[in-house]
PyMOL Python script that loads the backbone (N, CA, C, O; Angstrom):
from pymol import cmd

cmd.read_pdbstr("""\
ATOM      1  N   MET A   1     117.348 117.924 134.606  1.00  0.00           N
ATOM      2  CA  MET A   1     117.225 118.184 133.103  1.00  0.00           C
ATOM      3  C   MET A   1     116.900 119.902 133.027  1.00  0.00           C
ATOM      4  O   MET A   1     116.074 120.451 133.756  1.00  0.00           O
ATOM      5  N   ASN A   2     117.744 120.622 131.973  1.00  0.00           N
ATOM      6  CA  ASN A   2     118.046 121.620 132.552  1.00  0.00           C
ATOM      7  C   ASN A   2     116.628 122.795 131.896  1.00  0.00           C
ATOM      8  O   ASN A   2     115.741 122.306 131.197  1.00  0.00           O
ATOM      9  N   ASP A   3     116.624 124.106 132.202  1.00  0.00           N
ATOM     10  CA  ASP A   3     115.606 124.862 131.895  1.00  0.00           C
ATOM     11  C   ASP A   3     115.441 124.649 130.113  1.00  0.00           C
ATOM     12  O   ASP A   3     114.389 124.335 129.557  1.00  0.00           O
ATOM     13  N   THR A   4     116.446 124.847 129.591  1.00  0.00           N
ATOM     14  CA  THR A   4     115.887 124.665 128.356  1.00  0.00           C
ATOM     15  C   THR A   4     115.560 123.287 127.333  1.00  0.00           C
ATOM     16  O   THR A   4     114.834 123.177 126.345  1.00  0.00           O
ATOM     17  N   GLU A   5     116.252 122.519 127.894  1.00  0.00           N
ATOM     18  CA  GLU A   5     115.395 120.714 127.992  1.00  0.00           C
ATOM     19  C   GLU A   5     113.989 120.823 128.344  1.00  0.00           C
ATOM     20  O   GLU A   5     113.157 120.314 127.593  1.00  0.00           O
ATOM     21  N   GLN A   6     113.710 121.292 129.162  1.00  0.00           N
ATOM     22  CA  GLN A   6     112.333 121.490 130.050  1.00  0.00           C
ATOM     23  C   GLN A   6     111.567 121.929 128.946  1.00  0.00           C
ATOM     24  O   GLN A   6     110.625 121.209 128.616  1.00  0.00           O
ATOM     25  N   GLN A   7     111.759 122.858 128.376  1.00  0.00           N
ATOM     26  CA  GLN A   7     110.864 123.817 127.670  1.00  0.00           C
ATOM     27  C   GLN A   7     110.734 123.154 126.670  1.00  0.00           C
ATOM     28  O   GLN A   7     109.614 122.819 126.284  1.00  0.00           O
ATOM     29  N   PHE A   8     111.928 122.791 125.980  1.00  0.00           N
ATOM     30  CA  PHE A   8     111.723 121.551 124.528  1.00  0.00           C
ATOM     31  C   PHE A   8     110.850 120.363 125.044  1.00  0.00           C
ATOM     32  O   PHE A   8     110.209 120.019 124.052  1.00  0.00           O
ATOM     33  N   TRP A   9     110.544 119.664 125.956  1.00  0.00           N
ATOM     34  CA  TRP A   9     109.907 118.696 126.259  1.00  0.00           C
ATOM     35  C   TRP A   9     108.631 118.982 126.690  1.00  0.00           C
ATOM     36  O   TRP A   9     107.831 118.047 126.736  1.00  0.00           O
ATOM     37  N   ASP A  10     108.139 120.533 127.148  1.00  0.00           N
ATOM     38  CA  ASP A  10     106.994 120.808 127.349  1.00  0.00           C
ATOM     39  C   ASP A  10     106.567 121.124 125.990  1.00  0.00           C
ATOM     40  O   ASP A  10     105.409 120.912 125.630  1.00  0.00           O
ATOM     41  N   LEU A  11     107.337 121.557 125.321  1.00  0.00           N
ATOM     42  CA  LEU A  11     106.871 122.231 123.801  1.00  0.00           C
ATOM     43  C   LEU A  11     106.447 120.877 122.957  1.00  0.00           C
ATOM     44  O   LEU A  11     105.467 120.574 122.276  1.00  0.00           O
ATOM     45  N   VAL A  12     107.495 120.306 123.283  1.00  0.00           N
ATOM     46  CA  VAL A  12     106.773 118.730 122.211  1.00  0.00           C
ATOM     47  C   VAL A  12     105.108 118.318 122.686  1.00  0.00           C
ATOM     48  O   VAL A  12     104.053 118.427 122.061  1.00  0.00           O
ATOM     49  N   GLU A  13     105.400 117.817 124.034  1.00  0.00           N
ATOM     50  CA  GLU A  13     104.166 117.570 124.884  1.00  0.00           C
ATOM     51  C   GLU A  13     102.892 118.623 123.994  1.00  0.00           C
ATOM     52  O   GLU A  13     101.983 118.210 123.274  1.00  0.00           O
ATOM     53  N   THR A  14     103.191 119.916 124.316  1.00  0.00           N
ATOM     54  CA  THR A  14     101.850 120.490 123.671  1.00  0.00           C
ATOM     55  C   THR A  14     101.247 120.176 122.056  1.00  0.00           C
ATOM     56  O   THR A  14     100.114 120.172 121.574  1.00  0.00           O
ATOM     57  N   LEU A  15     102.637 119.916 121.498  1.00  0.00           N
ATOM     58  CA  LEU A  15     102.303 120.017 120.129  1.00  0.00           C
ATOM     59  C   LEU A  15     101.567 118.748 119.965  1.00  0.00           C
ATOM     60  O   LEU A  15     100.523 118.662 119.319  1.00  0.00           O
ATOM     61  N   ILE A  16     102.218 117.642 120.647  1.00  0.00           N
ATOM     62  CA  ILE A  16     102.087 116.191 120.218  1.00  0.00           C
ATOM     63  C   ILE A  16     100.465 116.245 120.899  1.00  0.00           C
ATOM     64  O   ILE A  16      99.633 115.555 120.311  1.00  0.00           O
ATOM     65  N   ASN A  17     100.043 116.963 121.996  1.00  0.00           N
ATOM     66  CA  ASN A  17      98.357 117.281 122.714  1.00  0.00           C
ATOM     67  C   ASN A  17      97.786 117.479 121.520  1.00  0.00           C
ATOM     68  O   ASN A  17      97.175 116.555 120.983  1.00  0.00           O
ATOM     69  N   ASP A  18      97.915 118.898 120.836  1.00  0.00           N
ATOM     70  CA  ASP A  18      96.997 119.313 119.861  1.00  0.00           C
ATOM     71  C   ASP A  18      96.789 118.547 118.555  1.00  0.00           C
ATOM     72  O   ASP A  18      95.753 118.553 117.889  1.00  0.00           O
ATOM     73  N   ALA A  19      98.033 117.820 118.254  1.00  0.00           N
ATOM     74  CA  ALA A  19      97.685 116.960 117.394  1.00  0.00           C
ATOM     75  C   ALA A  19      96.988 115.570 117.545  1.00  0.00           C
ATOM     76  O   ALA A  19      96.389 115.059 116.600  1.00  0.00           O
ATOM     77  N   ASN A  20      97.094 114.953 118.826  1.00  0.00           N
ATOM     78  CA  ASN A  20      96.097 113.861 119.267  1.00  0.00           C
ATOM     79  C   ASN A  20      94.491 114.449 119.240  1.00  0.00           C
ATOM     80  O   ASN A  20      93.530 113.778 118.865  1.00  0.00           O
ATOM     81  N   ASP A  21      94.419 116.062 119.797  1.00  0.00           N
ATOM     82  CA  ASP A  21      93.143 116.099 119.648  1.00  0.00           C
ATOM     83  C   ASP A  21      92.444 116.568 118.441  1.00  0.00           C
ATOM     84  O   ASP A  21      91.245 116.845 118.438  1.00  0.00           O
ATOM     85  N   ARG A  22      93.240 116.654 117.383  1.00  0.00           N
ATOM     86  CA  ARG A  22      92.724 117.409 116.139  1.00  0.00           C
ATOM     87  C   ARG A  22      92.445 115.844 115.703  1.00  0.00           C
ATOM     88  O   ARG A  22      91.366 115.705 115.126  1.00  0.00           O
ATOM     89  N   SER A  23      92.895 115.144 115.802  1.00  0.00           N
ATOM     90  CA  SER A  23      92.889 113.527 115.471  1.00  0.00           C
ATOM     91  C   SER A  23      91.481 112.871 116.031  1.00  0.00           C
ATOM     92  O   SER A  23      90.667 112.309 115.299  1.00  0.00           O
ATOM     93  N   ALA A  24      91.395 112.972 116.889  1.00  0.00           N
ATOM     94  CA  ALA A  24      89.915 112.727 117.186  1.00  0.00           C
ATOM     95  C   ALA A  24      88.657 113.210 116.202  1.00  0.00           C
ATOM     96  O   ALA A  24      87.542 112.715 116.038  1.00  0.00           O
ATOM     97  N   THR A  25      89.193 114.191 115.710  1.00  0.00           N
ATOM     98  CA  THR A  25      88.203 114.496 114.576  1.00  0.00           C
ATOM     99  C   THR A  25      88.309 114.345 112.963  1.00  0.00           C
ATOM    100  O   THR A  25      87.368 114.199 112.183  1.00  0.00           O
ATOM    101  N   GLN A  26      89.358 114.399 112.735  1.00  0.00           N
ATOM    102  CA  GLN A  26      90.189 114.335 111.528  1.00  0.00           C
ATOM    103  C   GLN A  26      91.434 113.382 111.828  1.00  0.00           C
ATOM    104  O   GLN A  26      92.119 113.217 112.838  1.00  0.00           O
ATOM    105  N   ASP A  27      91.461 112.642 110.142  1.00  0.00           N
ATOM    106  CA  ASP A  27      92.022 111.363 110.113  1.00  0.00           C
ATOM    107  C   ASP A  27      93.491 111.973 110.301  1.00  0.00           C
ATOM    108  O   ASP A  27      94.010 112.951 109.762  1.00  0.00           O
ATOM    109  N   ALA A  28      93.984 111.072 111.240  1.00  0.00           N
ATOM    110  CA  ALA A  28      94.991 110.840 111.841  1.00  0.00           C
ATOM    111  C   ALA A  28      96.518 111.406 110.819  1.00  0.00           C
ATOM    112  O   ALA A  28      97.388 112.238 111.077  1.00  0.00           O
ATOM    113  N   ALA A  29      96.271 110.410 109.489  1.00  0.00           N
ATOM    114  CA  ALA A  29      97.059 110.638 108.554  1.00  0.00           C
ATOM    115  C   ALA A  29      97.419 111.757 108.238  1.00  0.00           C
ATOM    116  O   ALA A  29      98.606 112.022 108.046  1.00  0.00           O
ATOM    117  N   LEU A  30      96.281 112.785 108.106  1.00  0.00           N
ATOM    118  CA  LEU A  30      96.005 114.020 107.425  1.00  0.00           C
ATOM    119  C   LEU A  30      96.916 115.106 109.066  1.00  0.00           C
ATOM    120  O   LEU A  30      97.887 115.814 108.798  1.00  0.00           O
ATOM    121  N   VAL A  31      96.511 115.043 110.223  1.00  0.00           N
ATOM    122  CA  VAL A  31      97.258 115.756 110.889  1.00  0.00           C
ATOM    123  C   VAL A  31      98.915 115.598 110.493  1.00  0.00           C
ATOM    124  O   VAL A  31      99.696 116.431 110.033  1.00  0.00           O
ATOM    125  N   SER A  32      99.109 114.161 110.873  1.00  0.00           N
ATOM    126  CA  SER A  32     100.491 113.749 110.680  1.00  0.00           C
ATOM    127  C   SER A  32     101.240 114.771 109.217  1.00  0.00           C
ATOM    128  O   SER A  32     102.113 115.637 109.287  1.00  0.00           O
ATOM    129  N   ASP A  33     100.785 114.452 108.460  1.00  0.00           N
ATOM    130  CA  ASP A  33     101.068 115.024 106.590  1.00  0.00           C
ATOM    131  C   ASP A  33     101.277 116.616 107.343  1.00  0.00           C
ATOM    132  O   ASP A  33     102.374 117.171 107.407  1.00  0.00           O
ATOM    133  N   ALA A  34     100.304 117.059 107.754  1.00  0.00           N
ATOM    134  CA  ALA A  34     100.532 118.558 108.204  1.00  0.00           C
ATOM    135  C   ALA A  34     101.139 119.355 109.415  1.00  0.00           C
ATOM    136  O   ALA A  34     101.276 120.562 109.615  1.00  0.00           O
ATOM    137  N   MET A  35     101.399 118.430 110.022  1.00  0.00           N
ATOM    138  CA  MET A  35     102.705 118.274 111.469  1.00  0.00           C
ATOM    139  C   MET A  35     103.977 118.490 110.488  1.00  0.00           C
ATOM    140  O   MET A  35     104.736 119.454 110.391  1.00  0.00           O
ATOM    141  N   LEU A  36     103.949 117.518 109.942  1.00  0.00           N
ATOM    142  CA  LEU A  36     105.437 117.187 108.809  1.00  0.00           C
ATOM    143  C   LEU A  36     105.609 118.813 107.801  1.00  0.00           C
ATOM    144  O   LEU A  36     106.679 119.419 107.773  1.00  0.00           O
ATOM    145  N   TYR A  37     104.781 119.134 107.304  1.00  0.00           N
ATOM    146  CA  TYR A  37     104.678 120.110 106.370  1.00  0.00           C
ATOM    147  C   TYR A  37     104.990 121.321 107.279  1.00  0.00           C
ATOM    148  O   TYR A  37     105.886 122.083 106.913  1.00  0.00           O
ATOM    149  N   ALA A  38     104.339 121.560 108.415  1.00  0.00           N
ATOM    150  CA  ALA A  38     104.504 122.459 109.189  1.00  0.00           C
ATOM    151  C   ALA A  38     106.023 122.507 110.112  1.00  0.00           C
ATOM    152  O   ALA A  38     106.576 123.518 110.543  1.00  0.00           O
ATOM    153  N   ALA A  39     106.460 121.121 110.242  1.00  0.00           N
ATOM    154  CA  ALA A  39     107.997 121.146 110.489  1.00  0.00           C
ATOM    155  C   ALA A  39     108.705 121.923 109.374  1.00  0.00           C
ATOM    156  O   ALA A  39     109.244 123.028 109.439  1.00  0.00           O
ATOM    157  N   ALA A  40     108.561 120.984 108.210  1.00  0.00           N
ATOM    158  CA  ALA A  40     109.528 121.557 107.244  1.00  0.00           C
ATOM    159  C   ALA A  40     109.543 123.194 107.178  1.00  0.00           C
ATOM    160  O   ALA A  40     110.687 123.650 107.194  1.00  0.00           O
ATOM    161  N   ARG A  41     108.601 124.065 107.115  1.00  0.00           N
ATOM    162  CA  ARG A  41     107.984 125.091 106.527  1.00  0.00           C
ATOM    163  C   ARG A  41     108.872 125.897 107.664  1.00  0.00           C
ATOM    164  O   ARG A  41     109.636 126.818 107.377  1.00  0.00           O
ATOM    165  N   PHE A  42     108.638 125.382 109.051  1.00  0.00           N
ATOM    166  CA  PHE A  42     109.277 126.398 109.868  1.00  0.00           C
ATOM    167  C   PHE A  42     111.034 126.024 110.343  1.00  0.00           C
ATOM    168  O   PHE A  42     111.917 126.603 110.976  1.00  0.00           O
ATOM    169  N   GLY A  43     110.907 124.944 109.739  1.00  0.00           N
ATOM    170  CA  GLY A  43     113.086 124.963 109.744  1.00  0.00           C
ATOM    171  C   GLY A  43     113.693 125.505 108.730  1.00  0.00           C
ATOM    172  O   GLY A  43     114.873 125.850 108.798  1.00  0.00           O
ATOM    173  N   ALA A  44     112.809 125.677 107.441  1.00  0.00           N
ATOM    174  CA  ALA A  44     113.105 126.362 106.503  1.00  0.00           C
ATOM    175  C   ALA A  44     113.376 127.955 106.768  1.00  0.00           C
ATOM    176  O   ALA A  44     114.279 128.630 106.272  1.00  0.00           O
ATOM    177  N   TYR A  45     112.112 128.481 107.898  1.00  0.00           N
ATOM    178  CA  TYR A  45     112.352 129.858 108.205  1.00  0.00           C
ATOM    179  C   TYR A  45     113.660 130.154 109.283  1.00  0.00           C
ATOM    180  O   TYR A  45     114.313 131.166 109.539  1.00  0.00           O
ATOM    181  N   VAL A  46     113.685 129.136 109.640  1.00  0.00           N
ATOM    182  CA  VAL A  46     114.463 129.215 111.161  1.00  0.00           C
ATOM    183  C   VAL A  46     115.812 129.359 110.254  1.00  0.00           C
ATOM    184  O   VAL A  46     116.460 130.398 110.378  1.00  0.00           O
ATOM    185  N   ALA A  47     116.235 128.405 109.393  1.00  0.00           N
ATOM    186  CA  ALA A  47     117.270 128.397 108.455  1.00  0.00           C
ATOM    187  C   ALA A  47     117.431 129.454 107.912  1.00  0.00           C
ATOM    188  O   ALA A  47     118.559 129.911 108.099  1.00  0.00           O
ATOM    189  N   ALA A  48     116.526 130.292 107.068  1.00  0.00           N
ATOM    190  CA  ALA A  48     116.634 131.585 105.967  1.00  0.00           C
ATOM    191  C   ALA A  48     117.075 132.550 107.148  1.00  0.00           C
ATOM    192  O   ALA A  48     118.058 133.247 106.893  1.00  0.00           O
ATOM    193  N   ALA A  49     116.521 132.692 108.353  1.00  0.00           N
ATOM    194  CA  ALA A  49     116.418 133.644 109.198  1.00  0.00           C
ATOM    195  C   ALA A  49     117.815 134.142 109.807  1.00  0.00           C
ATOM    196  O   ALA A  49     118.212 135.238 110.204  1.00  0.00           O
ATOM    197  N   SER A  50     118.509 132.609 109.691  1.00  0.00           N
ATOM    198  CA  SER A  50     119.872 132.463 110.139  1.00  0.00           C
ATOM    199  C   SER A  50     120.963 133.125 109.576  1.00  0.00           C
ATOM    200  O   SER A  50     121.964 133.612 110.102  1.00  0.00           O
ATOM    201  N   SER A  51     120.562 133.053 108.303  1.00  0.00           N
ATOM    202  CA  SER A  51     121.546 133.456 107.231  1.00  0.00           C
ATOM    203  C   SER A  51     121.524 135.216 107.324  1.00  0.00           C
ATOM    204  O   SER A  51     120.578 135.984 107.498  1.00  0.00           O
ATOM    205  N   THR A  52     122.958 135.465 107.133  1.00  0.00           N
ATOM    206  CA  THR A  52     123.203 136.652 107.065  1.00  0.00           C
ATOM    207  C   THR A  52     122.388 137.490 105.512  1.00  0.00           C
ATOM    208  O   THR A  52     121.986 138.618 105.230  1.00  0.00           O
ATOM    209  N   GLU A  53     122.464 136.343 104.931  1.00  0.00           N
ATOM    210  CA  GLU A  53     122.226 137.052 103.646  1.00  0.00           C
ATOM    211  C   GLU A  53     121.791 136.130 102.434  1.00  0.00           C
ATOM    212  O   GLU A  53     121.995 134.929 102.611  1.00  0.00           O
ATOM    213  N   ARG A  54     121.184 136.536 101.142  1.00  0.00           N
ATOM    214  CA  ARG A  54     120.344 135.387 100.800  1.00  0.00           C
ATOM    215  C   ARG A  54     121.251 134.269  99.728  1.00  0.00           C
ATOM    216  O   ARG A  54     120.798 133.258  99.192  1.00  0.00           O
ATOM    217  N   LYS A  55     122.714 134.842  99.624  1.00  0.00           N
ATOM    218  CA  LYS A  55     123.742 134.221  99.348  1.00  0.00           C
ATOM    219  C   LYS A  55     124.064 133.503  99.859  1.00  0.00           C
ATOM    220  O   LYS A  55     124.581 132.563  99.255  1.00  0.00           O
ATOM    221  N   ALA A  56     123.983 133.478 101.113  1.00  0.00           N
ATOM    222  CA  ALA A  56     124.646 132.825 102.351  1.00  0.00           C
ATOM    223  C   ALA A  56     123.786 131.518 102.288  1.00  0.00           C
ATOM    224  O   ALA A  56     124.121 130.359 102.045  1.00  0.00           O
ATOM    225  N   PHE A  57     122.666 132.032 102.562  1.00  0.00           N
ATOM    226  CA  PHE A  57     121.673 130.679 102.640  1.00  0.00           C
ATOM    227  C   PHE A  57     121.703 129.918 101.264  1.00  0.00           C
ATOM    228  O   PHE A  57     121.959 128.726 101.094  1.00  0.00           O
ATOM    229  N   LYS A  58     121.401 130.817 100.368  1.00  0.00           N
ATOM    230  CA  LYS A  58     121.521 129.732  98.639  1.00  0.00           C
ATOM    231  C   LYS A  58     122.811 128.744  99.204  1.00  0.00           C
ATOM    232  O   LYS A  58     122.567 127.550  99.381  1.00  0.00           O
ATOM    233  N   ASP A  59     124.020 129.209  99.448  1.00  0.00           N
ATOM    234  CA  ASP A  59     125.259 128.562  99.263  1.00  0.00           C
ATOM    235  C   ASP A  59     125.098 127.223 100.825  1.00  0.00           C
ATOM    236  O   ASP A  59     125.773 126.200 100.709  1.00  0.00           O
ATOM    237  N   GLU A  60     124.383 127.356 101.870  1.00  0.00           N
ATOM    238  CA  GLU A  60     124.065 126.482 103.010  1.00  0.00           C
ATOM    239  C   GLU A  60     123.444 125.558 102.549  1.00  0.00           C
ATOM    240  O   GLU A  60     123.828 124.482 103.007  1.00  0.00           O
ATOM    241  N   LEU A  61     122.169 125.444 101.413  1.00  0.00           N
ATOM    242  CA  LEU A  61     121.144 124.929 101.742  1.00  0.00           C
ATOM    243  C   LEU A  61     121.582 123.145 101.895  1.00  0.00           C
ATOM    244  O   LEU A  61     121.072 122.336 102.670  1.00  0.00           O
ATOM    245  N   GLY A  62     122.573 122.928 100.980  1.00  0.00           N
ATOM    246  CA  GLY A  62     122.894 121.441 100.953  1.00  0.00           C
ATOM    247  C   GLY A  62     123.148 121.126 102.410  1.00  0.00           C
ATOM    248  O   GLY A  62     122.470 120.200 102.854  1.00  0.00           O
ATOM    249  N   ASP A  63     124.002 121.722 103.252  1.00  0.00           N
ATOM    250  CA  ASP A  63     124.148 121.874 104.284  1.00  0.00           C
ATOM    251  C   ASP A  63     123.129 121.624 105.342  1.00  0.00           C
ATOM    252  O   ASP A  63     123.171 120.619 106.052  1.00  0.00           O
ATOM    253  N   ILE A  64     121.944 122.813 105.473  1.00  0.00           N
ATOM    254  CA  ILE A  64     120.917 122.623 105.855  1.00  0.00           C
ATOM    255  C   ILE A  64     119.680 121.274 105.594  1.00  0.00           C
ATOM    256  O   ILE A  64     118.964 120.712 106.423  1.00  0.00           O
ATOM    257  N   LYS A  65     119.753 121.151 104.703  1.00  0.00           N
ATOM    258  CA  LYS A  65     118.923 119.964 104.327  1.00  0.00           C
ATOM    259  C   LYS A  65     119.461 118.844 105.052  1.00  0.00           C
ATOM    260  O   LYS A  65     118.669 118.315 105.832  1.00  0.00           O
ATOM    261  N   ALA A  66     120.473 118.416 104.991  1.00  0.00           N
ATOM    262  CA  ALA A  66     121.817 117.091 105.393  1.00  0.00           C
ATOM    263  C   ALA A  66     121.064 117.198 106.889  1.00  0.00           C
ATOM    264  O   ALA A  66     120.377 116.278 107.332  1.00  0.00           O
ATOM    265  N   LEU A  67     121.289 118.420 107.580  1.00  0.00           N
ATOM    266  CA  LEU A  67     121.423 118.431 109.055  1.00  0.00           C
ATOM    267  C   LEU A  67     119.751 117.775 109.300  1.00  0.00           C
ATOM    268  O   LEU A  67     119.342 116.862 110.017  1.00  0.00           O
ATOM    269  N   LEU A  68     119.067 118.690 108.368  1.00  0.00           N
ATOM    270  CA  LEU A  68     117.419 118.931 109.357  1.00  0.00           C
ATOM    271  C   LEU A  68     117.108 117.253 108.845  1.00  0.00           C
ATOM    272  O   LEU A  68     116.741 116.675 109.868  1.00  0.00           O
ATOM    273  N   MET A  69     117.112 116.582 108.049  1.00  0.00           N
ATOM    274  CA  MET A  69     117.297 114.950 107.456  1.00  0.00           C
ATOM    275  C   MET A  69     118.065 114.342 108.165  1.00  0.00           C
ATOM    276  O   MET A  69     117.523 113.242 108.278  1.00  0.00           O
ATOM    277  N   GLU A  70     119.002 114.321 108.740  1.00  0.00           N
ATOM    278  CA  GLU A  70     119.641 113.855 109.934  1.00  0.00           C
ATOM    279  C   GLU A  70     118.890 113.930 111.113  1.00  0.00           C
ATOM    280  O   GLU A  70     118.654 112.897 111.739  1.00  0.00           O
ATOM    281  N   GLN A  71     118.448 115.115 111.532  1.00  0.00           N
ATOM    282  CA  GLN A  71     117.669 115.078 112.860  1.00  0.00           C
ATOM    283  C   GLN A  71     116.527 114.471 112.757  1.00  0.00           C
ATOM    284  O   GLN A  71     116.103 114.074 113.842  1.00  0.00           O
ATOM    285  N   PHE A  72     115.778 114.219 111.732  1.00  0.00           N
ATOM    286  CA  PHE A  72     114.581 113.736 111.648  1.00  0.00           C
ATOM    287  C   PHE A  72     114.871 112.409 111.531  1.00  0.00           C
ATOM    288  O   PHE A  72     114.218 111.636 112.232  1.00  0.00           O
ATOM    289  N   GLU A  73     115.666 111.994 110.835  1.00  0.00           N
ATOM    290  CA  GLU A  73     115.819 110.313 110.529  1.00  0.00           C
ATOM    291  C   GLU A  73     116.143 109.791 112.174  1.00  0.00           C
ATOM    292  O   GLU A  73     116.047 108.616 112.529  1.00  0.00           O
ATOM    293  N   THR A  74     116.432 110.615 112.823  1.00  0.00           N
ATOM    294  CA  THR A  74     117.496 110.225 114.215  1.00  0.00           C
ATOM    295  C   THR A  74     115.689 110.172 114.995  1.00  0.00           C
ATOM    296  O   THR A  74     114.943 109.210 115.178  1.00  0.00           O
ATOM    297  N   MET A  75     115.548 111.322 115.227  1.00  0.00           N
ATOM    298  CA  MET A  75     114.351 111.276 115.988  1.00  0.00           C
ATOM    299  C   MET A  75     113.190 110.478 115.489  1.00  0.00           C
ATOM    300  O   MET A  75     112.395 109.984 116.288  1.00  0.00           O
ATOM    301  N   LEU A  76     113.071 110.340 114.271  1.00  0.00           N
ATOM    302  CA  LEU A  76     111.953 108.815 113.805  1.00  0.00           C
ATOM    303  C   LEU A  76     112.473 107.753 114.283  1.00  0.00           C
ATOM    304  O   LEU A  76     111.685 107.148 115.010  1.00  0.00           O
ATOM    305  N   ASP A  77     113.822 107.113 114.136  1.00  0.00           N
ATOM    306  CA  ASP A  77     114.405 105.868 114.475  1.00  0.00           C
ATOM    307  C   ASP A  77     113.779 105.577 115.846  1.00  0.00           C
ATOM    308  O   ASP A  77     112.947 104.704 116.092  1.00  0.00           O
ATOM    309  N   ALA A  78     114.414 106.608 116.835  1.00  0.00           N
ATOM    310  CA  ALA A  78     113.937 106.443 117.940  1.00  0.00           C
ATOM    311  C   ALA A  78     112.921 106.350 118.465  1.00  0.00           C
ATOM    312  O   ALA A  78     112.641 105.524 119.334  1.00  0.00           O
ATOM    313  N   ASN A  79     112.020 107.416 117.890  1.00  0.00           N
ATOM    314  CA  ASN A  79     110.440 106.851 118.235  1.00  0.00           C
ATOM    315  C   ASN A  79     109.838 105.804 117.807  1.00  0.00           C
ATOM    316  O   ASN A  79     108.848 105.442 118.443  1.00  0.00           O
ATOM    317  N   LEU A  80     110.203 105.126 116.775  1.00  0.00           N
ATOM    318  CA  LEU A  80     109.803 103.690 115.715  1.00  0.00           C
ATOM    319  C   LEU A  80     110.226 102.662 116.827  1.00  0.00           C
ATOM    320  O   LEU A  80     109.517 101.712 117.159  1.00  0.00           O
ATOM    321  N   ALA A  81     111.546 102.970 117.409  1.00  0.00           N
ATOM    322  CA  ALA A  81     111.876 101.958 118.553  1.00  0.00           C
ATOM    323  C   ALA A  81     110.991 101.748 119.757  1.00  0.00           C
ATOM    324  O   ALA A  81     110.647 100.699 120.302  1.00  0.00           O
ATOM    325  N   ASP A  82     110.700 103.039 120.045  1.00  0.00           N
ATOM    326  CA  ASP A  82     110.126 103.020 121.000  1.00  0.00           C
ATOM    327  C   ASP A  82     108.615 102.568 121.454  1.00  0.00           C
ATOM    328  O   ASP A  82     108.040 102.306 122.510  1.00  0.00           O
ATOM    329  N   TYR A  83     108.210 102.643 119.659  1.00  0.00           N
ATOM    330  CA  TYR A  83     106.568 102.257 119.660  1.00  0.00           C
ATOM    331  C   TYR A  83     106.833 100.433 119.372  1.00  0.00           C
ATOM    332  O   TYR A  83     105.889  99.658 119.526  1.00  0.00           O
ATOM    333  N   LEU A  84     107.997 100.019 119.016  1.00  0.00           N
ATOM    334  CA  LEU A  84     108.304  98.899 118.526  1.00  0.00           C
ATOM    335  C   LEU A  84     108.233  97.970 120.343  1.00  0.00           C
ATOM    336  O   LEU A  84     107.707  96.903 120.661  1.00  0.00           O
ATOM    337  N   GLU A  85     108.790  98.697 120.925  1.00  0.00           N
ATOM    338  CA  GLU A  85     109.163  98.345 122.684  1.00  0.00           C
ATOM    339  C   GLU A  85     107.678  98.296 122.977  1.00  0.00           C
ATOM    340  O   GLU A  85     107.192  97.165 122.952  1.00  0.00           O
ATOM    341  N   ASN A  86     107.067  99.052 123.181  1.00  0.00           N
ATOM    342  CA  ASN A  86     105.831  99.458 124.028  1.00  0.00           C
ATOM    343  C   ASN A  86     104.946  99.305 123.115  1.00  0.00           C
ATOM    344  O   ASN A  86     104.153 100.155 123.522  1.00  0.00           O
ATOM    345  N   TYR A  87     104.301  98.739 121.885  1.00  0.00           N
ATOM    346  CA  TYR A  87     103.555  98.768 121.107  1.00  0.00           C
ATOM    347  C   TYR A  87     102.115  98.256 122.040  1.00  0.00           C
ATOM    348  O   TYR A  87     101.060  98.860 121.845  1.00  0.00           O
ATOM    349  N   LYS A  88     102.173  97.156 123.009  1.00  0.00           N
ATOM    350  CA  LYS A  88     101.015  96.917 123.843  1.00  0.00           C
ATOM    351  C   LYS A  88     100.478  98.287 124.228  1.00  0.00           C
ATOM    352  O   LYS A  88      99.444  98.821 123.826  1.00  0.00           O
ATOM    353  N   THR A  89     101.510  98.819 125.208  1.00  0.00           N
ATOM    354  CA  THR A  89     101.252  99.154 126.105  1.00  0.00           C
ATOM    355  C   THR A  89     100.606 100.635 125.417  1.00  0.00           C
ATOM    356  O   THR A  89      99.511 101.031 125.818  1.00  0.00           O
ATOM    357  N   TYR A  90     101.365 101.403 124.367  1.00  0.00           N
ATOM    358  CA  TYR A  90     100.609 103.041 123.550  1.00  0.00           C
ATOM    359  C   TYR A  90      99.279 102.626 123.026  1.00  0.00           C
ATOM    360  O   TYR A  90      98.221 103.256 123.032  1.00  0.00           O
ATOM    361  N   LEU A  91      99.601 101.213 122.485  1.00  0.00           N
ATOM    362  CA  LEU A  91      98.207 100.655 121.948  1.00  0.00           C
ATOM    363  C   LEU A  91      97.240 100.321 122.321  1.00  0.00           C
ATOM    364  O   LEU A  91      96.281 100.979 121.918  1.00  0.00           O
ATOM    365  N   SER A  92      96.986  99.302 123.146  1.00  0.00           N
ATOM    366  CA  SER A  92      96.457  98.773 123.714  1.00  0.00           C
ATOM    367  C   SER A  92      95.781  97.456 122.842  1.00  0.00           C
ATOM    368  O   SER A  92      94.583  97.181 122.770  1.00  0.00           O
ATOM    369  N   ARG A  93      96.680  96.889 122.342  1.00  0.00           N
ATOM    370  CA  ARG A  93      96.172  95.523 121.558  1.00  0.00           C
ATOM    371  C   ARG A  93      96.932  94.757 122.090  1.00  0.00           C
ATOM    372  O   ARG A  93      96.911  93.562 121.797  1.00  0.00           O
TER     373      ARG A  93
END
""", "prot")
cmd.dss("prot")
cmd.show_as("cartoon", "prot")
cmd.util.cbc("prot")
cmd.orient("prot")
């Protein structure tokens, strides 16, 4: 694993640990909704900040949305499959 990949997984773990900690005192669905909103908001920021000007950003909105939706769907599918495979281990049920 290269340094960038390690940084990615370290950050993922930090964010998940924070969500788990918050879920101990708040509804997990609320924490999940907040994380989804934050991801959408930050994704929009990164896309806008990567554009050279507002018109270019506006022209690329469809492609940006398609890319973000595709990435999310791929990640969601992988995690749902992982939980299906490891349901009893992860949830102790």
